[in-house]
C-alpha positions in Angstrom: 63.5 122.4 127.9 61.5 119.2 128.0 63.1 116.0 127.0 60.8 115.8 123.9 61.8 119.3 122.8 65.5 118.5 123.3 65.3 115.3 121.4 63.6 117.0 118.4 66.3 119.7 118.5 69.0 117.0 118.5 67.4 115.2 115.5 67.3 118.5 113.5 70.9 119.3 114.5 72.1 115.8 113.3 70.3 116.3 110.0 71.9 119.7 109.5 75.4 118.8 110.5 75.6 115.2 109.4 77.0 114.2 112.8 76.5 115.2 116.5 78.7 114.2 119.4 77.6 113.3 122.9 80.0 115.7 124.5 78.9 118.6 122.4 75.2 117.9 123.0 75.8 117.6 126.7 77.5 121.0 126.8 75.0 122.7 124.5 71.9 121.6 126.3 73.3 121.6 129.8 72.5 117.9 130.6 74.7 115.0 131.5 76.2 112.7 128.9 74.0 109.9 130.2 70.9 112.0 129.5 72.2 112.6 125.9 72.7 108.9 125.4 69.2 108.2 126.5 67.9 110.9 124.1 69.9 109.3 121.3 68.5 105.8 122.2 65.0 107.3 121.9 65.7 108.9 118.5 67.3 105.7 117.2 64.2 103.7 118.1 62.1 106.3 116.3 64.3 105.8 113.2 65.6 109.4 113.1 69.2 108.8 113.9 71.8 106.0 114.1 74.2 106.0 117.0 77.9 105.7 116.2 81.0 105.9 118.4 80.8 109.1 120.5 77.6 110.4 119.0 75.0 109.9 116.2 74.4 110.5 112.5 71.2 110.9 110.6 69.4 107.6 109.8 70.1 108.3 106.1 73.8 108.5 106.6 74.1 104.7 106.6 73.4 103.8 102.9 74.3 101.5 100.1 73.7 104.3 97.5 76.8 105.4 95.7 77.1 108.6 93.8 79.0 108.7 90.6 82.1 110.7 90.0 80.3 113.5 88.2 77.9 114.0 91.1 80.7 114.1 93.6 83.1 116.3 91.6 81.4 119.5 92.7 80.5 118.5 96.2 82.7 120.3 98.8 84.9 121.4 96.0 86.7 124.2 97.8 87.4 121.9 100.8 88.8 119.1 98.5 91.1 121.6 96.8 92.6 122.7 100.2 92.9 119.0 101.3 94.7 118.1 98.1 97.2 120.9 98.6 97.8 120.0 102.2 98.2 116.3 101.3 101.4 117.2 99.3 103.2 117.6 102.7 103.0 113.8 102.9 104.7 112.9 99.6 107.8 110.7 99.8 111.1 112.2 98.8 112.4 112.1 95.2 112.5 108.5 94.0 109.7 107.4 96.2 106.4 105.8 95.3 102.8 106.8 95.7 99.6 104.9 95.3 96.5 106.9 94.5 93.1 105.5 95.2 90.1 106.4 92.9 88.0 109.3 93.9 87.5 113.0 93.4 89.7 114.1 96.3 92.5 111.8 95.3 92.2 113.1 91.8 92.9 116.6 93.1 96.0 115.3 94.8 97.1 113.8 91.5 96.5 117.1 89.7 98.6 118.9 92.4 101.6 116.6 92.2 104.8 118.5 91.5 106.3 118.0 88.1 109.9 118.5 89.3 110.0 115.5 91.7 110.7 112.0 90.4 108.0 109.8 91.7 106.6 106.4 90.8 102.8 106.9 90.7 100.4 104.0 90.7 96.6 104.2 90.4 93.6 102.1 89.5 91.7 105.2 88.4 91.3 105.9 84.7 90.7 109.7 85.3 93.8 110.0 87.6 95.9 108.1 85.1 94.9 110.5 82.4 95.8 113.5 84.6 99.2 112.0 85.5 100.1 111.0 82.0 101.2 114.6 81.3 103.2 114.9 84.5 106.9 114.8 83.6 107.9 113.9 87.1 105.6 110.9 87.5 106.5 107.4 86.2 103.0 106.3 85.8 101.7 102.7 86.3 98.1 102.0 85.7 96.6 99.1 87.7 94.3 97.1 85.5 91.1 95.2 85.9 87.4 95.6 85.3 86.5 99.3 85.2 83.4 100.3 87.2 81.3 102.9 85.5 80.3 104.6 88.7 83.8 105.4 89.9 85.9 104.8 86.8 88.1 102.6 88.9 89.7 99.2 88.0 88.5 96.5 90.4 88.4 92.7 90.5 90.8 89.9 90.6 93.4 91.4 88.3 93.6 94.6 90.3 93.9 92.6 93.6 96.7 90.4 92.2 98.7 93.5 91.1 98.2 95.2 94.4 99.2 92.1 96.3 102.7 92.3 94.7 103.2 96.0 95.6 104.9 97.8 98.4 104.7 101.6 98.2 105.9 104.5 100.4 102.6 106.3 100.7 99.0 105.5 99.7 96.5 108.3 99.4 93.1 106.7 100.1 89.7 108.2 99.7 86.6 107.0 101.7 82.9 107.4 101.5 82.6 107.3 105.3 84.8 107.3 108.4 84.1 106.6 112.1 86.2 105.3 114.9 84.0 102.3 115.5 83.4 101.2 111.9 86.6 102.5 110.4 86.8 103.4 106.7 83.8 102.2 104.7 82.2 102.2 101.2 79.1 100.8 99.6 80.6 98.5 97.0 82.3 95.2 97.8 84.7 95.4 94.8 85.8 98.9 95.7 86.2 97.8 99.3 88.5 94.9 98.3 90.7 97.1 96.3 91.0 99.8 98.9 91.8 97.1 101.5 94.6 95.8 99.3 95.9 99.4 98.8 96.1 99.9 102.6 98.0 96.6 102.9 100.5 97.6 100.2 101.5 100.9 101.8 104.1 101.8 104.4 102.1 104.9 105.2 98.3 105.4 104.8 97.1 109.0 104.2 93.3 109.3 104.1 92.1 112.4 102.2 88.4 113.1 103.0 86.3 116.2 103.6 84.7 116.5 107.0 81.2 115.6 105.7 82.5 112.0 105.4 83.5 111.8 109.1 80.9 110.4 111.4 79.2 108.5 108.6 79.1 104.8 108.1 78.7 102.8 104.9 77.9 99.2 104.3 81.4 97.7 104.0 84.4 98.4 106.1 87.7 98.3 104.2 90.0 99.5 106.9 90.2 99.8 110.7 90.8 103.3 112.1 94.2 102.0 113.5 95.4 101.4 110.0 95.3 105.2 109.2 98.5 107.1 109.8 97.2 110.5 108.6 93.8 112.1 108.0 93.8 115.2 105.9 90.5 116.9 106.2 88.9 120.4 106.5 87.8 122.9 109.2 84.4 121.3 109.4 85.7 118.5 111.5 84.2 118.9 115.0 86.7 119.6 117.8 85.6 116.5 119.8 86.1 114.2 116.9 89.5 115.7 116.2 90.5 114.9 119.8 89.1 111.3 119.5 91.0 110.6 116.3 94.2 112.0 117.8 93.8 109.7 120.8 93.7 106.8 118.4 97.2 107.8 117.2 96.1 109.4 113.9 97.8 112.6 112.8 95.0 114.9 111.8 95.9 117.7 109.3 93.3 120.5 108.9 93.3 122.2 105.5 
């Protein structure tokens, strides 16, 4: 295979998968990792991909466009359901406290919370608060602030002040994107500030994200990869990425 043919194939593969790794491309095409990196450099100059730690993502993966809750609700729904169920393994014992970030995956975690375990549940999400209001085992606290229409999440100074006073056992955090180099990221600065404060408030940070989010980067980083204790994701996570995350000290749970 000529270099141009291989590069075209890599660009197509990145678009289909959402992420490609240097190690996997090296094995697939029978070339050295140095050759793959040169291929990726060529494709990046052409504007077809963006290089990230250990591989590349499509050029369109780095974006400031944010989908609303209704658009995201049905995306990767089966994977999100499995992730939510697996995330329950990381709940604190009876009497503990959980902080639930806004998002469609964290909303599924909230819906799956047991009703027979006494937990303090805090959230800045209007939909999550509505779901938890009928849970007999949850002592619900709604974090206030300006509500963003896109995510239906409370943000701004009031939310940040409230989070600054908190210390919780576990925070379940959603993310628009996750890479080792850029960490956890999202398009909106107000959302980023709240998510950053949630991470700071938690003894343990459990990120719940389907595999399509991994390998993507958004505009604003709200957490370094080292701040993540657990990533609960699905079987779409590439083996090489799983290994890289584990090497960073993250417990990776596959649902």
